[in-house]
C-alpha positions in Angstrom: 0.1 0.0 0.2 1.0 3.6 -0.7 2.4 5.5 2.3 0.1 8.7 2.6 2.6 10.8 1.7 2.6 9.5 -2.2 -1.2 10.2 -2.0 -0.7 14.2 -1.7 -0.9 16.1 -4.6 1.7 16.2 -7.5 4.1 18.4 -8.9 1.7 20.7 -10.8 -1.4 20.0 -8.8 -3.8 23.4 -8.4 -5.3 24.2 -5.4 -8.8 26.3 -5.2 -7.2 29.8 -6.3 -5.8 27.9 -9.2 -2.5 28.3 -8.2 0.6 26.1 -8.7 1.4 24.0 -5.4 5.9 23.4 -5.5 6.7 20.0 -5.8 7.5 18.6 -2.1 10.9 17.7 -1.6 11.5 13.8 -0.8 13.1 12.3 2.0 15.2 9.2 2.0 12.6 7.5 4.6 9.7 8.5 1.4 12.2 6.6 -1.7 12.3 3.7 0.7 9.1 3.1 0.9 8.9 2.1 -2.6 9.4 -1.4 -2.8 11.3 -2.1 -6.6 13.5 0.5 -5.4 14.3 -1.1 -2.0 14.9 -4.4 -4.0 17.1 -2.6 -6.8 18.7 -1.0 -3.9 19.7 -4.6 -2.5 20.2 -6.0 -5.8 23.0 -3.2 -6.3 24.1 -4.0 -2.7 24.8 -7.3 -3.9 26.7 -7.3 -7.0 28.9 -4.4 -5.3 29.9 -6.4 -2.8 30.8 -9.2 -5.3 32.6 -6.3 -7.5 34.7 -5.4 -4.3 35.3 -8.9 -3.0 36.3 -10.3 -6.6 38.6 -7.7 -7.0 40.3 -8.3 -3.4 40.1 -12.2 -4.6 41.6 -12.1 -8.1 44.4 -9.7 -7.3 45.5 -11.9 -4.2 45.0 -14.9 -6.3 47.0 -13.7 -9.4 50.3 -12.6 -6.6 50.5 -16.2 -5.7 50.5 -17.7 -8.9 52.8 -15.8 -10.1 55.4 -17.0 -11.5 58.1 -14.1 -11.5 59.0 -10.8 -9.6 57.3 -9.0 -12.4 54.0 -10.9 -12.7 53.9 -10.5 -8.3 54.5 -6.4 -9.2 52.2 -6.4 -11.8 49.1 -8.4 -10.5 47.1 -5.8 -8.9 48.0 -3.5 -11.6 46.2 -5.5 -13.8 43.5 -7.3 -12.5 43.0 -2.9 -12.4 43.3 -2.4 -15.6 41.2 -5.5 -16.8 38.3 -4.1 -14.5 39.5 -0.4 -16.4 39.7 -1.0 -20.1 36.1 -2.8 -20.4 34.4 0.6 -19.3 36.6 2.4 -22.0 36.0 -0.3 -25.1 32.2 -0.8 -24.4 30.2 1.5 -22.5 29.1 3.2 -25.9 28.0 0.1 -26.9 26.5 -0.8 -23.1 24.5 2.2 -23.7 23.1 0.9 -26.8 22.6 -2.7 -25.4 20.1 -1.2 -22.0 18.4 0.9 -24.4 17.3 -1.3 -27.4 16.8 -4.7 -25.6 14.5 -5.5 -22.6 16.8 -3.4 -19.1 16.3 -6.5 -17.0 16.8 -9.1 -19.8 20.1 -7.4 -19.7 21.1 -7.7 -16.3 20.3 -10.7 -15.4 22.1 -12.2 -18.1 25.4 -10.2 -16.8 24.8 -11.3 -13.7 24.5 -15.1 -14.8 28.3 -14.0 -16.9 29.7 -12.9 -14.2 28.7 -16.1 -12.1 29.8 -18.1 -14.6 33.4 -16.6 -15.3 34.2 -16.2 -11.8 33.3 -19.8 -10.9 35.7 -20.6 -13.8 38.2 -18.9 -12.6 38.4 -20.4 -9.1 38.7 -23.6 -11.0 41.7 -23.1 -13.9 43.3 -21.6 -11.2 45.8 -20.3 -13.3 47.6 -16.7 -14.0 46.4 -16.1 -17.6 43.4 -16.9 -16.9 42.4 -14.4 -13.8 43.0 -11.8 -16.5 41.3 -12.8 -20.0 38.3 -13.9 -17.3 38.2 -10.4 -15.1 38.4 -8.3 -18.1 35.3 -10.7 -19.7 33.2 -10.2 -16.0 34.2 -6.4 -16.5 32.5 -6.9 -19.6 29.4 -8.0 -18.3 28.9 -5.4 -15.5 29.9 -2.4 -18.1 26.7 -3.9 -19.8 24.3 -4.0 -16.3 25.5 -1.0 -15.1 24.2 1.5 -17.4 20.7 -0.7 -17.5 20.4 -0.6 -13.6 20.6 3.7 -14.0 18.8 4.0 -17.0 16.3 2.0 -14.7 16.1 3.7 -11.4 13.4 7.1 -12.7 10.8 3.8 -13.2 10.4 2.5 -10.1 9.8 6.3 -8.3 6.9 8.1 -8.7 7.8 11.9 -9.1 11.0 13.2 -10.4 11.8 14.7 -6.7 12.7 11.5 -5.8 15.6 10.5 -7.9 18.3 12.6 -6.2 17.7 10.7 -2.8 17.4 7.8 -4.6 20.5 8.4 -6.3 22.3 9.4 -3.1 21.4 5.9 -1.7 22.6 4.3 -4.4 26.0 5.6 -4.1 26.0 5.4 -0.6 25.2 1.8 -0.9 28.3 1.2 -3.9 30.9 3.2 -2.4 30.4 2.5 1.3 28.1 -0.1 2.9 29.4 -2.7 0.2 33.1 -1.5 0.1 33.3 -2.8 4.2 31.3 -6.2 3.4 33.5 -7.1 0.0 36.4 -6.4 2.5 35.3 -7.8 5.3 34.2 -10.6 3.5 37.7 -11.2 1.8 39.4 -10.4 5.4 36.8 -13.2 7.4 36.9 -15.9 4.8 41.1 -15.5 4.0 42.0 -15.6 8.0 40.1 -18.6 8.5 42.7 -21.0 7.5 45.2 -18.6 10.7 42.2 -18.6 13.2 41.0 -22.2 13.0 44.3 -23.5 12.4 43.5 -25.5 8.9 45.9 -27.3 7.6 47.1 -26.5 3.8 46.5 -30.0 2.4 43.0 -29.1 3.7 42.1 -26.1 1.8 44.2 -26.4 -0.8 46.6 -24.4 -2.9 45.3 -21.0 -2.0 41.9 -22.8 -1.6 40.1 -20.0 0.9 41.2 -16.9 -1.7 39.2 -18.9 -4.8 36.3 -19.3 -2.0 35.9 -15.4 -1.5 35.7 -15.6 -5.3 33.2 -18.2 -4.9 31.2 -16.1 -2.2 31.6 -13.4 -5.2 30.0 -15.4 -7.8 26.9 -16.4 -5.7 26.1 -12.6 -4.8 25.9 -12.3 -8.9 23.5 -15.4 -8.8 21.8 -13.8 -6.1 20.9 -10.3 -7.9 20.0 -12.7 -11.1 17.4 -14.6 -9.1 16.7 -11.2 -7.4 16.0 -9.5 -10.9 14.1 -12.1 -12.8 12.1 -13.2 -9.8 11.2 -9.8 -7.9 11.9 -6.7 -10.1 9.1 -7.3 -13.2 9.6 -3.1 -13.2 12.7 -2.9 -14.6 11.1 -4.6 -17.9 10.0 -2.0 -20.4 7.0 -4.3 -21.3 5.4 -4.2 -17.6 1.8 -3.3 -18.4 0.3 -0.5 -16.5 -2.8 -0.5 -14.7 -3.8 1.5 -12.1 -3.3 4.3 -14.3 0.5 4.7 -14.3 0.7 2.2 -10.9 3.1 -1.0 -12.4 1.2 -3.9 -9.5 0.4 -1.3 -7.4 3.9 0.7 -6.6 5.5 2.5 -9.0 5.1 5.7 -11.3 6.7 6.3 -14.1 8.2 10.0 -14.1 7.8 9.5 -18.2 4.3 10.4 -18.7 1.9 8.0 -21.9 0.9 5.1 -22.3 2.9 1.2 -22.3 1.5 -0.5 -26.6 3.0 -3.2 -27.3 6.6 -3.3 -27.9 7.4 -2.9 -31.5 10.8 -4.6 -33.5 13.4 -1.5 -32.1 15.8 -0.3 -34.8 19.3 -1.4 -35.7 22.7 -0.1 -33.0 23.7 1.2 -36.5 20.6 3.3 -36.3 20.5 4.1 -32.6 24.0 4.8 -32.8 23.7 7.5 -35.2 20.6 9.1 -33.2 22.9 9.2 -30.3 25.1 11.4 -32.5 22.6 13.3 -33.0 20.8 13.7 -29.3 24.4 14.8 -28.0 24.4 17.9 -30.7 21.0 18.9 -30.5 20.9 18.6 -26.6 22.0 21.2 -24.5 21.6 19.8 -22.0 23.4 16.7 -22.2 26.3 18.7 -23.3 26.7 20.7 -20.3 26.8 17.7 -18.1 29.3 16.3 -20.3 31.4 19.6 -20.6 30.8 19.8 -16.8 31.8 16.4 -15.6 34.9 16.4 -18.0 37.1 19.6 -16.7 35.7 17.9 -12.7 37.3 15.0 -13.3 40.5 16.5 -15.1 40.8 18.4 -12.5 40.3 15.4 -9.8 42.8 13.4 -11.8 45.2 15.7 -11.5 44.6 16.3 -7.8 45.4 12.1 -7.7 47.9 12.0 -9.8 50.1 14.5 -7.8 48.9 13.8 -4.4 52.2 11.9 -3.2 54.6 14.4 -4.2 52.1 17.6 -3.1 52.0 15.7 0.5 55.5 15.6 0.5 56.0 19.3 -0.8 53.9 20.2 2.6 56.6 18.3 4.6 53.9 15.4 6.1 55.4 12.8 4.8 53.2 9.5 3.9 51.1 10.6 6.7 50.1 13.6 5.1 49.4 12.1 1.5 47.0 9.3 3.9 45.2 12.4 5.6 44.6 14.5 2.0 43.3 11.0 0.7 40.9 10.8 3.6 39.8 14.8 3.3 39.1 14.1 0.0 36.7 10.6 0.5 35.1 12.4 3.5 34.0 15.8 1.5 32.6 13.1 -1.2 30.8 11.8 1.2 29.3 15.1 2.9 28.8 16.6 -0.5 26.8 13.6 -1.7 24.8 13.7 1.8 24.6 16.9 1.1 23.6 17.6 -2.1 19.9 16.9 -2.2 19.5 19.5 1.0 21.2 22.3 -1.5 18.8 21.1 -4.4 15.4 22.3 -2.4 16.8 26.0 -2.8 18.5 26.0 -6.0 17.7 24.1 -9.5 19.3 21.1 -10.2 21.2 22.8 -13.4 22.0 25.8 -11.1 23.2 23.3 -8.3 25.9 21.2 -11.0 27.3 24.1 -12.9 27.9 26.5 -9.3 29.3 22.8 -7.5 32.1 22.7 -10.3 32.9 26.0 -10.1 33.2 26.1 -6.0 35.7 23.1 -7.0 37.8 24.9 -9.1 38.2 27.7 -6.4 39.0 25.5 -3.6 41.5 23.6 -5.9 43.2 27.4 -6.4 43.3 27.4 -2.8 44.6 23.7 -2.6 47.5 24.6 -4.6 48.1 27.8 -3.0 48.4 26.3 0.1 51.2 26.6 2.3 50.9 24.0 4.9 48.8 20.9 5.6 46.5 22.7 8.1 45.5 24.6 4.7 45.6 22.2 2.2 43.4 19.9 4.4 40.4 22.0 5.0 40.4 23.4 1.4 40.8 19.3 0.3 37.3 18.2 1.4 35.7 21.0 -0.1 37.5 19.7 -3.2 35.7 16.8 -2.7 32.3 17.8 -1.3 31.7 19.8 -4.3 32.5 16.8 -6.6 30.1 14.4 -4.4 27.5 17.4 -5.1 28.2 17.7 -8.8 28.3 14.2 -9.7 25.3 12.9 -7.9 23.1 16.3 -9.3 24.6 15.1 -12.5 22.7 12.1 -12.1 19.7 13.6 -11.1 19.9 15.5 -14.3 20.1 12.2 -16.0 17.0 11.4 -14.7 15.4 13.9 -15.0 15.6 15.7 -17.9 16.9 12.6 -21.0 14.0 11.0 -22.2 13.8 6.9 -21.5 14.9 5.7 -24.9 18.5 7.9 -25.0 19.1 7.1 -20.7 20.6 4.2 -21.4 23.4 5.5 -23.8 23.8 8.7 -21.9 24.2 7.2 -18.3 26.9 4.4 -20.3 28.8 8.0 -21.7 28.8 9.2 -18.2 30.2 6.5 -16.6 32.6 5.2 -19.5 33.8 9.9 -19.0 34.7 8.8 -15.1 36.8 5.8 -16.2 38.4 7.8 -19.6 39.3 12.0 -18.1 39.9 10.4 -14.5 42.6 7.6 -15.7 43.9 9.4 -18.6 44.1 12.7 -15.7 46.4 10.3 -13.8 48.8 9.0 -15.8 49.4 12.6 -17.7 49.7 14.3 -14.6 53.3 13.0 -13.1 54.5 14.0 -16.4 53.6 17.4 -16.0 55.0 17.4 -12.4 58.0 15.9 -13.7 58.4 18.1 -17.2 57.7 21.5 -14.9 59.8 20.4 -12.3 60.8 22.6 -8.9 60.5 26.7 -10.1 62.5 29.7 -7.9 59.7 32.2 -7.5 60.6 36.0 -5.9 58.1 38.2 -5.1 59.3 41.4 -3.6 62.1 40.1 -1.3 61.1 37.2 -0.4 62.1 34.1 -3.0 59.9 30.3 -3.2 60.6 27.6 -4.4 57.9 26.1 -5.9 57.3 22.4 -7.1 55.7 21.2 -10.0 52.6 20.2 -8.4 51.6 23.4 -7.3 51.1 24.6 -11.0 49.7 21.3 -12.6 46.9 21.5 -9.2 46.5 25.3 -10.1 45.6 24.8 -14.0 43.2 21.4 -12.8 41.0 23.9 -10.7 41.3 27.5 -13.7 40.2 24.3 -16.1 37.1 22.8 -14.0 36.3 26.2 -12.5 36.0 27.1 -16.8 33.8 24.1 -17.1 32.1 24.6 -14.6 30.6 27.8 -16.0 30.0 26.8 -19.6 28.2 23.9 -18.2 25.8 25.8 -16.5 25.6 28.3 -19.9 24.4 24.7 -21.5 22.0 24.0 -18.6 20.0 27.1 -18.3 16.4 26.2 -19.2 16.8 28.9 -22.0 19.3 27.1 -23.0 17.3 24.7 -24.7 15.8 27.6 -27.3 19.8 28.6 -29.0 
């Protein structure tokens, strides 16, 4: 049964005086009251826990199966590269698949594929298949994510619920499940020492392989849940009760659901995607804004360690800076919905990126760790708010038939731009080197991290201004 708060007037209702009521802000509790969303959140938790557990297990297994010192050194980075590469190569195709085929089927099949591949890795137990199988697992993950993100608005009743829904998803993916996956890996692999199990009982790498099997079972549980408990993910679910599906969610995209007709081919959809990106200022603004923000974030990550050394804080300062950035991200994700009640999502997105650029300028000019840490927290908070707001804008402003492709492009930018920035930043820092700067009678030794971070801050601020201009409602008229 719907809760009472959801039976009140919706956005656009008028009272007896003819005035339009402003849409009521949605709360986390209101979103969690939606049965279909709760089930999708549980599915997200299962898959994300499997992701983190599998990443730990594959890296550990690769390091023990490597036959050379180079193989051991390459184990974690190789597994991590195999995790990132599919997102770079196949994200556009994943978006097309999410918009062309039934998203519920795509997600269930991807989960079954991930389960089977991880089980094969545990059985084959060879170094090369860890990398190849891990790559294929991430191909399936790349197909799964856009279908899930594009389906989210289908499970909600009004656009205002999208921000807290996305917020809960990010907290689940990058908060709760990291603890679950890491905790399970520690418990499973540490069981041999705790219980004194002999190696002839558990076999070579037995507990690490068991952790990978448990990760595979997470994906199997997710596939089962999607197939049996989430019919709302399918585009062919019949609409009843004036838009309510089985008495629960209300589609944000209005209109009837006719019988599904054969869709266009992938080539035609790709051409439509290019035309849509060119002709839609909202999407262009989102991509430009996030490109600048991610490039700036990559500059910070890539130069974090030498920057910490420039503050004379050593490795302890490096750890504190990373902790400050993570803390800022959490604050931004949690605080963005509250700010969105006072500002439009479009304005908040642009301002958050501009503010992140300004905070990076403070980071670049900080003479001491005590000044740098608050500036890094502010940078992370603005970045978290911008990312969550961007996801919300995609859910509200992008039509359902294009949402999978836009989400895939948005997510792939996260990996492409951030990854390239992290790689290029150390090269820039090395090329710039240390410079002696004189201001009046004072002389300063400036290392290469400061100009790089300063340039990243300016780039983010400019990108935020361009994004805000593109996202203005009147920008769609031009």
